[in-house]
N, C-alpha and C positions, 0 to 999 in steps of 0.2 A: 559619635559617642563623646569625644572630647568636648564638642560644643554643648552637648546636652548636660554634661557634668561640670561645665565651666572650668575646665582644666586646660593647661597649656601642654601640648604634645610636641616633643622634639625628637626627630628621627635621625639616627646614625651619627649624632654628635651631642656632647654635653654643652649646654649653653645656659648662662645665667638668665633667668626670666626678666623681662622688661616690665612686668606688671605684678600685681599681688596674687595672681592665680597660682594654684598648686601646679607644679611641673612634674611630668612623667617623661623620662627619657628611654627610648627604645632603640635597639641596635639590631639591624637585620643581618643574620649570618646564615648563609646558604638558604635553606628553605624555611627557616623559622626565625622568630624574634626573641631577643634576650632583653632583660631589663638592664640598663646601663646606669652607672652611678660613679661618683667620685668620692673623695675622702669626706667632703662636707655632708654628703647625703648617705654615707655608709651606715649611720645610726638607724636608718629606716629599713635596713636589710637584716633579717635574722641571720646571724653569723654562726649559729649552731650547726652541728653535722646534719646534713639533709637526710630525710627518711627515704626519699625516692633515690635508689642507688643507680641512677643513670642520668645522662645529660638530657637537656630538652631535645637535642637533635636525635639522640638514640630513641627517645620516646616517640618522636615524630615518625621515625622510620620503622618503628616496631621491631627493632633488632633484638631486644631483650624481653623475654616473657616474664610476667609478674603473676604470682598466684593470687587468687581471690582472697581478700582478707577474711579472717574468721570473725565470728560475731563478737568475741571478746576484744579483738583488735579494733573493730568498728566502734564499740562502746568506749574504748579508751580514747580514740581520736575525737569523739564527740563530747567528752567531758569538758566542762568549763576550765579554762586555764588563765593564768595571769601573765601578762606581757609587761615586762619592766624595761623602761627605756630612758636613757639620759638624753636631754635635749639642751642645746645651747640657745638661749634667748638673747637676741641682740636688742639694742636700744638706740635712740636718736643720736647719742653721743654729743659732739660739739662742746666738750669741756665738762658736761654734766654726767658723763657715762658712769662714773664710779657710784654716784648716788642713785642714778637710774637703776643700775645693776643691783644695788642693795635693796632698793624699793621692790623690785621684781621678786627678789628672794623672800621678802616679807609677805608680799601678796600670795605667793605660793603657800607659805605656811598658814596664812589666814584661810585660804581655800581648803587646805587639808583639815584644819580644825573645824571648819563649818560642817564637815561631814558628820562630826560627832556632836553637833550643837554646842561647840566650844568657841568662845571668843577671847581666849586668854591673850593672844598676840595683839588683836585689834584693840582690846581694852588697855593693854600696856601702852600702845601707841597713842591712844586717845588721851591717856593720862598725861602724856608729854605734850600733846598738841590737840586742843579742843576743836580746831577747825575741821577735823576729820569726823565730827559728830554724825553727820548724815551721809558718810561715804562708805558705810559697811556694804551695802548692796552692790555698789560699783566695784569694790574690791573683790567681793565674792564672785561676781559675774565677769571679772576681767578676763579678756581673751588674749592669750599670749601671741597668737598669730595675727590678730587685728587689734593692736593696743590702742587704748584711749590716751592719746598724747597729752591732752589737757590734764587728765588725772595724773599721769606720770610727772608732769611739770609741777603739779601741786605737791606730790609726794616727795620729789627730790628737793624742793624748796623747804618742805617741812623737815627733812633729814638734815639739811644744812643748818637750819636754825637750832635743832636739837643738838647737833654736834658742837656748834659754837657755844651755846649756853652751858653744855656739860663741860667743855674744855675750860671755859671761863671760871666756873665754880671750882673745878679741880685745881686750877692755878691759884685762885684766891686762898683755897685751903692750904696749899703747899707753902704759900708766902707767910702763913701764920706759924709755921713750925721751924724754929731756928735750931732744933736739936741736931746734934752730930754735924755741926757746920752746914746746916741747911741741906742735909742729905736728901730729904724728900723733894725739895725744890730743884736741886741739881739733877735729879732723875726725872723731872717733869718734862713731857714732850715739848711744851711751848718753850721752856727754858733751853732745851737741847737745840731747837731750831735757832734760838737767839744766839747761843754760843757758836753754833755751826756757822752762822753768818759772820760772827766776829772773826773767826779763824780763817774763813774763806769768803771774801767779798764777791767772788765770781759764782756763788751758789745760784742754782736755777730758781728764778722767782716764781715759776709755775708750781714749784713744790715747797717753797719757803716764802711765806708772806712778808717776812721782815726784809727780804731783798728788795722789795718794791717801796720801802719806806725811806724817804729822804731824811726824816727826822732822826731815825735810828742810825742811818749812815753818818749823819753829822755828829751824833753823839759819840760814835766810835772814833771819829777823827779827832775829837777833843779829848778822848780818853788816853791819857799818857802812861798810865801805870802798866807794868808788864804783868800778864796773867800767868801764874805758875800752875801747872797741872796739879790737881789734888788740893790746891789752895784757892780755888775760885771764890770761896766764901769771903775771902779778904778783899777781893777786887771786883770781879765781874758780877757777883751776886748783888752787892750794894748798888752797882750801876743799874742792874736790871730792876731792882725794887724801886729805885728813884724814878725810873722811866714809867713805872706803873702808878705809884702813889705820890710822886713829887719829891723834890729835894728837902722839903721842910718836914717830912714825916720820918720819925725815928723807926728804923726797921724792927727794933725789938718791941715796939708798941703796936704793931699791926695785928689786928684781929679780923674775924669774919665780918664784923660790922664796919670796918674801915673801908670807906669808899675809894675806889681808884680816882686818880686825878681826871678831871674832865678834859684835860689836854694830853692824856696818856697816848703816846705813839704806839705802845705795845698793844693796848686794847683796840686802838684803831686798826692796826695791822691784822689782829686776830679776826676782825670783822670781815676780812676778805673772803673767808670761807662761806659767808652767807650770800655772796653774789653769784649769779649765774655765770657759767663758763670757767670759774676758777676751779682748777683740777683738784679732785679728791684724791688723797694718797692712801697707801696701805694702812697707815696709822689711823687716818680718819675712819676708815671702814672697820678696823679692829676696835676702835673706840665705840662705834655704834653697836658692834656685836656685844660688847660688855653691857651697854645700856639696855639693849633689847633681850639680853640673856639668850643668845644663840651661839652655837659653835661655828666659828668662822674658818672656812677652808679656802685660802687664796691659792690659785694656781698661776703659774707663769707659762704662757703658751701651752696650756693644757696639762702641765706637769707640776706635781707637788714638789717643792724644793726642800721641804723638811716634813718630818712625821707630825701628824696632828694629834694633839692631846685633848680629847673631848670630855666635857662634863656630862654626867648622866642627866637624863630627862630634859635635855635641851635639843631643840631642832637644829638642823645644819643649814647653813647658807654657803654655797660654793660659788666663788666668783673667779673668773679667769682674766688675767692681765695679758693682753696681746701686744707684743712688741713695745711694751712700756708706754703705749699711747691710747689704749682703749680697753675698757672693762666690759665683760659680758657675764651673764648668769647661767650657771649649769643647774638644770632642774631635773629631778628624777620623777618620772610618771609611772604609775602602776595601773594597768588596764586589764579588765577581765574580758576574755574572749569566750564566747559560747559556741560549741559545735566546731566542726571541721572547717579549716580555712587554709588558704595557700601559705599564710604565715607559719602555720604549724608545721608545714612540710619543709621548712628551711628556705623557702624562696618568697621574699616579700614582693608582691606585684603592685603595691600601692603605697603612697605616702600618706600616713595617717595625719589627719588634721589635728592640730592642738586643741581645737574646740572640743573634741571628743575625749580629751585626756583628763577627765574629771577624776578626783580621788577615787580609789577602788570602792569604798563603801557607798558611793553615790551611784554606782552603775546599776545596781539592782532595782533602784527606785528613783524616778525622776523627781527633781526638786519642785516644790510648789512655788507658783509665782507669788511674789510679795510686792506690795506697793513700794515704789521708789520713794526715798526720802523719809520713810518712817523711822522714828527714833526707837532703837532697839536696845534692850538690856538695861533699862532703868530710867529714872527721871533725870532732868538736867542737873539737879542738885548733886546727884551721884556721879556725874561725869565732869566735875570741875577740873580745870587744868592745874597740874602740880607745878608747872614751870612758870616763871615770871614773864615769859615771852608771849603769853596768850594774846594780848592786844595787837602785837605786831603780826602774829601768825594769822589772826582773824581777818586781816585786810589784804586780800590777794592783789597781785599786780594787775594793772590795766593791760588788756591785750589788744587794744585798738590803736595802732600807730597812725600818725598822720599820713595822708597820701602825698606823694612826691611828684611834682610836675617835671617832665623831662624835655628840654630842648624845644618846647612849644610845638611838638609834632603831634597833632590831634589824632593822626591815623595809628599811632603806636599804642599798644596795650600797656597799661600800667602794671608793673610787677612789684610787689612790696618786698623789701629786703629786711633782714633782721636788724640792720644797723639804723633803724628809724630813730631820729632824735627824740621824738615823743616817747617812744617805748623806753629808751635808755633813761630819759629824764624821770619817768614814772618809777622805774626800778631804783634809780638813785634816791628818790624821795622815800621810797619804801624802806630801804636799808638805813637811811639816816634816822628815820623814825624808830627803827628797831633798836639801834644802839643808844639813841636818846633815852628810850625807856629803861634800858639796862643800867645806864650810868647816872640817871637822874636828868636834870635839866643841863645838858652839856652843850658845848659849842658845836654846831653842825660842821664846822670846818675840819673837825678832827675825826669825823665818823668814818668816811670811806676813802679809799684811794681815789686818785683822779679818774674822771670818767674815761679819759684816754686809755687808762690801764684796762678797764673793762672791755672796751672795744678791741684793744690789742689782743687780749686773751681770747676773745670770741673769734677773731680772725685766725689765730693760731689753731684753735680747735676745729674750725671749719676745714682748713687746709689739711690738717691731720686726718680727719674723717674722710675727706675726698680722696686723699692718697691711699688710704686703706681700701676704700671701695673700688677704686680704679685698679689697684694692684691685684686684689682678689678676683675681679672680673677678668682682667687681662690674663692672669695665670690659669684661669679655668677654661680658656678657649683652646680647643685642639687645633683648629685650622680655620682661617677666614681670609678672604681676599683683602679685607681691611686691616688685617693683623700681621702683615708681613714684618713690621718693625716693632712688635710688641715689647721686646726687651728695651729697645731705645726709649719708648714711651714711659716705661716703668722707671728707668734710670732718670729721665728728665723730670718726672713727677717727684721722685724722691729727692733729687737735688734742689728743686724749688722748695719742697717742704723743709729741708734742712736749712736752706738759706733764709727762709722766712722766720724760722725759729731763732736764727742767729741775729735777726734784726733787732735793734735796741729801742726803737721808738715807733709810735703809731704812724706818723707821717711817712716814714720810709716804708713801713709795711704796706700801707695803702698804695703808695706809688709802685712798689714792686709787684703787688697783686694785679693792678690794672695794666701795668706794663707787660706782665706775663700773659694775661688773658688777651691783650691786644696784638701780641706778636704772633704772626702766622707761622713763623719758624718753630714755634713751640708745639706744633702738631695740628691735626685737623680739628674740625668742630662737628664731626658726625656724632650721633647720639651717645656713643659710649667712649668718646675721647675724653682725656683728662680735663681739657679746657671746658668742655661742656658739663662734665660732672661737677667740676669745681664751681662753675657759674650757677648751676642748679642748687647746690648746697647753700649758696648765699641768698637765695630767695626766701622771703618770709613765708609766702604761700607757694611752695614749689610747684612748678609746672612739670609735665613729663619731660624726660630727656629728649624725646622727639620734638616736642614743641620748643624746648630751649635751643636745640640745634637749629631749627628753622628760623628762629628769631634771635639768634645769637648776638648780632651786631646791635640791635636796638636794646636788648636787655643789658648788654655791656655798657652802652651809653647811659642807661638809667642807673646802673650800679655806680658808674663814675660820678654821676650827679649826686647820688646819695653820699658818696665818700668825698664830695667836693673836689673831684679831680677832673681832668680833661684828657680824653683818650688821644686826641690829636697831638697835644704837647708831649704826652708820655711816649708816643710812638716816635716822635722826632728826637727824643732824648736817648733812644736805644744806642 
């Protein structure tokens, strides 16, 4: 039966699936079978009081007699019902998780609206980014359990650009208002990050883009005046304005038409949010919520840290921050069930596929097939971009990196890694063009942080995601011959994660990464070891964990070549 239904059956223990198939866990107890589940899968089990007042074993033994149901009871059981379920939707992560998570929330809203022939959210997004013009069908038909990664990448890139443009416009508006000692500017989020870096040079650059700017660091070193709290407008605000518009511009003369300096380190640092793998913060997501007019519900490890104040007639996006390193989306599905089922009895015997969790109103009638790519909802003239960033958004990044030859060993299979020089160069050119368009004909040397910074943030994101995946898998195992030292492995993975995040430059990070992967004392290389999971995460076109385990050494040598490292030298340096 499992083979026919293409499901994975696990007997007498819970085990994370190694493939994308739906998993059902059964536990044999005495002469009968029970469904087994853990906290992660608890959402698939109906937690209401059971209607059958006996255990499965008592039913098997026939120890308790049950009267035949009346006709009224049978009719009640067979009436259509509504099943409401919350589901956590994960995403590829790797530094983009915040924007992935928000995009998934918007997709769910678009799908809900499509039930009522409504395109409000899609048209709102389209007004901000015309590159989504022909994406409506893909968004409406998006499957949360089989996500279109290319589409998610497009959407998260779009949200990054929308965030950057919105924050830039908000900042320019604040700079034009000197009233009450620049009260509006002092309360602006970009200025707050600037001041935060001034008072604390050790601020985490994953969350504060100014911490990675050498120009701003140098300006602070030259800044000799003491900043007195509540009197920032006399000292720190003029410095901030001069770093945006130049020292030759009188702050009192700044208007919305005043262009920032083409050498502005503030504008350049703000552009970090447009690059892949730069972490999105709670503020960035809240900013997007205001733009898209949704009620934003942020959770911390599944718990709301403060009461939410919602505006009427706005949909809700709920996003969970896990251990301060990963964002996921919580979505509520409503599904109509017709007739009697095991779920109605309080015992769920199946894991419902998210493919079937269409909005409630769509369940009574199937959607008609429509041609892909058709322009819906008006002419091109009615769908013009309101943002000045349209030309940059309309040119997606190249996704074809160069192949990398490794050690001239023809028998080895080439595995493409994310850190392809060609891909990084394409992305660099894309973002340089973006900021050129915003600021006019600017000098490209001021547009983006160094390429090393981008690679560094990517490596940090990969290690963080691999640590999460390994820890979750390891903690979910009840017993295994290969899991005798599970806690040791988790501690080792966490220590490596923390050490890499503390590394201050890309060269040391790459060396530490290859050294860790090369060192056999850091654990085994079986399919679910941390070393194998980490190596798989670094592949541009990931192979299975089994394949990565079997070809671990040759893949590691290829990764070392991509990172311009040598495994032999690194091993000798241990």
